[in-house]
N, C-alpha and C positions, 0 to 999 in steps of 0.2 A: 506255494504249498502244493498246488496241483502238479506243477512240473516236477517237483522233487518226489512226490508220491509215485508218479508214473516212472520216473527214472529208477526208483528203487524196486518197484514190483509192478507187474500187470495188475489192473484193478477191474472189478465188476461195478457197473454203474446202473442201478435201477432208475427208471423214470418215475418222477414224483408228479402225479396229477394235481396235487395241491400241497399246501404247506404242512397239513397234518400228516400226510403220508411221508413228506420229506423228513419230518421229525422222527418218524418210526424207522425210516431208512438209516438215519444217523444213529439212532439208539441201537439198531441191530449190527452196527459196526462197519457199514460200508464206507469206503473212503471218499465217495463223491455221489452226487445225484444229477439227474438229467431232466431238462425241460424239453419235452417233445412237442413239436408243432402239431403232430397228429393227435396227441392226447389233449393238447390245449383246445384244438378245434372241436374235437368230439366231446371231451369232458366238461369244458366250460361253456361252449357255445352251441353244442349239438349240431355242428356243421362238419361236412367232409373236409379232408385234408387237401384243399386245392388253393391255399394261399389267401383265405378270406379274412383272417384276423389281422388287426393293424399292429403297427409297432407299439403304440401306446398300450394295447391289450397285452402284448408280450412283456413289455417293461413292467406293467402292474403285476403280472404273474410272478416275474422274477423278483421284484421287490418284496412281495408277500413271502416268498420262499426264503430268500436270503435273510429276511428279518427274523426267521425262526429256526434256521439251521446254521451251524458253524462249518460244516464240510463244504468243499467247493461245489459250485453249481455250473454244469455245462449246459449251454443254451443253444437250442436249435433256432437259428434266425432265418430259416428258409433261404430265399434268394436275396435277402438283405433289404427288401422293401424298395427296390428300384435300381437305379444305376450306381456308378461309383460314388457320386456325391451323396446319394441316399445311404449307401453302405457306410460311409464315414460317420454319418449321423447315427445310424443304427449301432455301430460299435461304441460311440461315445455314450449313447443313452444306456446301453446294456452294461457297460463298465460302471457307470454311475449307479445302476441298480444292483451291482454286486456280482455280476457274472464273472466266473473264473476262466471260462472258455467260451468262445463264440464260434458257432458253426455256420458256414455259408456254403450254398450248393450251386451247381452250374446248370440247373434247369432254367428254361424260359417260362415266362408266364403265359397262360395260366398253368401253374405247376400241378403236379399230381403226386400221389403217394409214390414213394420210390420203388415200390414192388409191384406197381401196375404197369401195363403196357400203355403205349400212346404218349409217353413222355417226349418232350423236345428239349434241346439244349441250346444255351447261348454258345457262341463260338469261344474257343479257348482263350483268345486274346481279350474278349470282353470280361470273362471270368478273371483273368489275370489282372486286369485293370481294377476290378472290384477288390481283389486281395491286396493289391498295392495300396489302394485307398484305405482299406482296413488297417494295414500295417502302419500307415502314416497317422491315422486317427487314434490309434491305440495310445492311451495315456500312460499305461504301465506295462512294461515288457513282460511282467508276470502273467498278464492276460494271454491265454493261448488262442491262436487263430487256427481253426480247423477248416480245411477245404474238403468238402464232400463232392465227389464226382458221381454222377448218374450215368456216365458214358457206357458202362458195361451193357446196360439194357437197350442202348440206342445205337452206339457205334462199334461195340465189341470190346473184348477184354484188352487187347493191345492198345486201343485208343484210350481206355481208362488209365492204363499205366502211363502213357505219354502225357495225358492231361495232368496226372498227379505230379509227374516230374516238373512240368511247367509251373504248376501251382506252388510247389516247394521252392522253385527258383525265384519266385517273386515275393515270397514272404510267408507262406503257410507253414505253421509249426508242425501240425499233424495232418494226416490224410485219412479220410473216411471213404472207402470204396463201397458204394451202395449196390446192393442186389447182386453180389457175386453168387454164382449158381452151384458151386461144388466145393468140397474140401480142397481139391487140387487147385482151384482158382484162388482160394484164400492163401494157400501156401505159396503159390507162385507170385502173388501180389506182394506178400511179405518179403520175398526174395528180391523183388525188383525195386522196392522203395525203402530208402534208408532214413526214415524219420519215424517217430511213433505213429502207429496205425490204430484206427478205431474199427472194431467189428460190430455190426448191427445184428443182434440175435432176436429180431422181431419175429413173431409167430405168423404162420399162414402166408408167408411171402415166398420170394424166389430163392432165398438162401436156406441151406440146411441148418438145423439147430445143432451147432457144434458145442462140445464141452469147453468150458472156460480153460481148463488146463491144456487142452489141445491147441486152442487159439494162442495161448500164452507161449507155448512151446514153438509155434510157428513164427512168433515175433510180434503178435498183436499186443499192444500195451493197455488198451482200453476196450472193454466189451460192454455194450449198452443193451439194456432190456427196456426199450422206450415206452411200450404200451402194455407190458405184461401185467402190472398191478391193476391198471384200469380194466383190462379185460377180465381178470379174475374177479374183481369187485363187481363188475356189471353182471357177470354170470351168477354170482351169489345173490345179488339184488333181485335178478329175474326169478331165481328159485324161491327166494323169500316171499316175493309178491304172489307167486303161484300158491305157496303154502298158506299164506294169510287168506287168500280168496277161498281156498278149498276148506280149511280147517277153522278159520275164524279166530286163531290164536297163534302166537309165536313161541309158545312154551317149549316146543320141541327143539327150538333153535338156540336156546340160551347157552348151551355148551360151545356153540360155534361163534359166539359173540365176544368182542372185547368188552370187558366189564366196565361199569361206571368208574371204579377205582383205577383201573388200568388207563382209561382215557384221561382221568384227572392227572395221573402221574405224568403222562405224555405231554399234557398241556401246562405242566408246572402250576396246577390249580392252587395247591396249598401255599406255594411261595407267593403267588399274587394275592391270595386271600388274606395272607398275614401282613402284607405290605401296608 
């Protein structure tokens, strides 16, 4: 389903910080959704994105999401929770949880947010071994393996391209070049790599916020917005708390709220209540 959708058209993929948001993403007509490691760390655990959540935490998040949406779920599995043997288990567990695509990155632990300085990488051969293990462990060829390379910010653009080519050669279906720094770099990467590419349009990072149509024209097939909805929600929550403290009432915010009926419709409340 995900492979065919991307083969037909480039797609926009918002990140879902929880299953309720995932349902709204689907209702609004998006073709897929994304589980972000950064959003999971921040939104569920109130922790920074430095590889602190466990595989079981990620699997639980994916299970809750896939139980309530029918669109494909792309999962950020960070570094795969260990070496090649651990990656094989990660792929098996995430497939069982319903992941349509599994993303693995070439950072070394302790990992960092992809748009921060100070990242370190495993060598390309180590990452290639992880991807081989992932390809062998995959039970269903429909499951997409995404290789993310953080090399642009550590070794430079040319190294990122070379790593991407190596990762494709050992079994990566798609490539995710993290933290490209200009429109020209996005275009050049798309010219250099002949598999579906994923562009990360995260806010406040190293990459410019390019329009979806421009990225699609360059050749990117998937554009993710991993933390956008969480960031907007948190700012709205902050503003609401300030207003409650100042005014003692939320009456002025009613027009900004999802109504009780809208929430019930999103939850299929009436269907379950009638069962």
